[in-house]
C-alpha positions, -999 to 999 in steps of 0.1 A, spaced: -504 158 -538 -524 185 -556 -535 221 -552 -572 229 -550 -572 267 -548 -565 295 -572 -566 333 -570 -573 351 -602 -566 389 -601 -588 412 -622 -583 445 -604 -567 466 -631 -584 494 -651 -574 480 -685 -562 514 -697 -540 498 -724 -571 485 -742 -592 516 -740 -618 526 -753 -631 490 -751 -624 487 -714 -642 519 -705 -675 500 -701 -665 463 -705 -638 446 -683 -607 437 -703 -611 402 -689 -642 398 -710 -622 403 -743 -633 374 -765 -612 347 -780 -622 321 -806 -610 285 -800 -617 251 -816 -642 230 -798 -644 196 -815 -652 203 -851 -664 239 -846 -652 272 -832 -667 289 -802 -663 323 -787 -653 327 -750 -643 356 -728 -607 353 -719 -613 349 -681 -636 319 -688 -607 304 -708 -584 309 -678 -609 295 -653 -615 264 -674 -578 257 -678 -573 259 -641 -604 237 -635 -590 211 -659 -558 211 -638 -577 200 -607 -585 234 -592 -620 235 -575 -618 266 -553 -615 300 -570 -611 335 -557 -616 364 -581 -601 397 -569 -621 424 -588 -615 461 -593 -640 488 -603 -667 481 -629 -662 443 -631 -698 433 -624 -700 417 -659 -675 390 -648 -697 381 -618 -728 380 -641 -710 358 -666 -702 332 -639 -738 333 -626 -756 300 -634 -784 304 -659 -797 269 -667 -831 282 -678 -814 300 -707 -797 267 -716 -831 250 -716 -845 279 -738 -818 274 -764 -824 236 -764 -862 241 -769 -854 265 -798 -834 238 -815 -801 255 -807 -784 226 -789 -751 234 -806 -751 268 -788 -765 253 -755 -739 226 -751 -707 247 -745 -726 270 -722 -739 240 -702 -704 226 -699 -692 259 -685 -720 261 -660 -714 225 -649 -678 235 -641 -689 266 -622 -715 245 -603 -689 220 -592 -666 248 -580 -665 270 -549 -662 306 -561 -654 336 -539 -655 372 -550 -634 400 -534 -640 436 -544 -609 456 -544 -618 489 -561 -587 508 -549 -558 485 -557 -523 497 -549 -507 472 -572 -504 435 -580 -491 427 -545 -520 444 -529 -545 424 -550 -528 392 -538 -527 403 -502 -565 408 -500 -570 371 -509 -554 359 -477 -588 351 -460 -596 328 -489 -563 310 -491 -559 306 -453 -531 281 -447 -532 264 -480 -510 263 -511 -525 280 -542 -521 290 -578 -520 327 -585 -529 338 -621 -533 372 -636 -565 375 -656 -549 384 -689 -522 357 -693 -518 320 -702 -492 297 -717 -496 276 -749 -490 243 -731 -513 216 -717 -487 204 -692 -468 235 -678 -490 240 -648 -488 204 -637 -450 205 -642 -447 236 -620 -469 221 -593 -448 189 -593 -416 210 -588 -433 230 -560 -439 198 -540 -407 180 -550 -386 210 -538 -408 217 -509 -409 253 -520 -425 284 -507 -430 296 -543 -425 282 -578 -420 307 -605 -427 301 -642 -400 317 -664 -397 325 -701 -367 339 -720 -378 372 -735 -359 397 -757 -376 427 -740 -366 417 -705 -367 453 -692 -405 452 -694 -409 424 -669 -398 410 -635 -368 389 -641 -351 360 -622 -316 345 -620 -315 308 -613 -292 279 -604 -308 247 -617 -344 249 -605 -335 272 -576 -342 310 -579 -313 330 -566 -324 366 -574 -355 385 -587 -360 421 -597 -389 440 -611 -382 457 -645 -345 462 -642 -329 491 -660 -296 471 -666 -293 436 -679 -293 410 -652 -312 381 -668 -335 375 -698 -356 350 -678 -388 368 -672 -415 360 -647 -448 348 -662 -476 361 -639 -488 325 -630 -473 313 -597 -475 285 -572 -473 298 -536 -475 286 -501 -493 308 -476 -459 323 -466 -462 348 -494 -487 367 -472 -461 373 -445 -437 386 -472 -464 409 -487 -472 424 -453 -435 432 -448 -434 449 -482 -466 469 -474 -450 482 -442 -419 493 -462 -437 511 -490 -431 547 -494 -458 572 -505 -467 567 -542 -447 534 -546 -463 506 -565 -470 475 -543 -452 449 -564 -456 412 -559 -419 408 -570 -407 426 -539 -424 400 -517 -409 372 -538 -375 388 -531 -381 381 -494 -389 345 -501 -358 342 -523 -337 353 -492 -348 321 -475 -335 300 -504 -368 283 -510 -381 295 -543 -380 271 -573 -388 276 -610 -400 260 -642 -384 274 -674 -407 272 -703 -396 256 -735 -391 276 -767 -423 263 -782 -443 272 -751 -455 308 -756 -467 333 -731 -500 348 -742 -510 382 -729 -542 402 -738 -530 433 -720 -518 452 -751 -537 455 -784 -508 440 -805 -505 411 -780 -543 405 -780 -542 402 -818 -514 376 -814 -536 357 -788 -565 356 -813 -543 343 -841 -526 316 -820 -558 305 -803 -575 302 -837 -547 282 -853 -533 262 -825 -558 255 -797 -558 228 -783 -521 236 -780 -498 217 -804 
């Protein structure tokens, strides 16, 4: 069995990478990766899309916030430009662009505009009409893991355990900055968003496998929200944990969690992608 749908959230303002993100979506931050014998430059969101595509995903929903039209434009097919490059003798530039367009053409892509996001949970909830009754991968637009196999492994656990959700976890020293989980084997027994006291150093990577039951949990959280409270996805996962049907994959020590959300983390992404992609 495999999963065909993915939701990619790109609704945040990108305030941590200002002033760049004032006029350009943070999801368009470039990375440089090895492509055969040469290096090419890609926006990070294309990198995420292509990794999901290479894992068998063919239906994508991008949840976009304000001023994200450049993302839509980047995913708009422009084969005439590819032909122009080829006629100018720039086939080396045309080839990677054509490969990207071919993947886009073979995919079904939906766009949801969500200019007033109330938090990560809200950005997920608005994708319900796209997901319908299917299972899906949820991926934040500024994160990936340095592994060719982790997503397949997580999906395998999801189906083997007949889960409502499978979390991807990584041990982190600064656990207080993340949602955390306690586990028993592959079973998740407790989750908490940014705890003030130590509970666990297993932090939740914002790449998830969900059944459509997450939407029932999100609606319950939305009803319970008090004025000014952030609509956290972790609160909805808590409700799934109560059913005893949330599993997990714990990343190995050599599988790193890349995040472009902070300038210092973005520099780390650039260094690792330059030196180590394809991941080794």
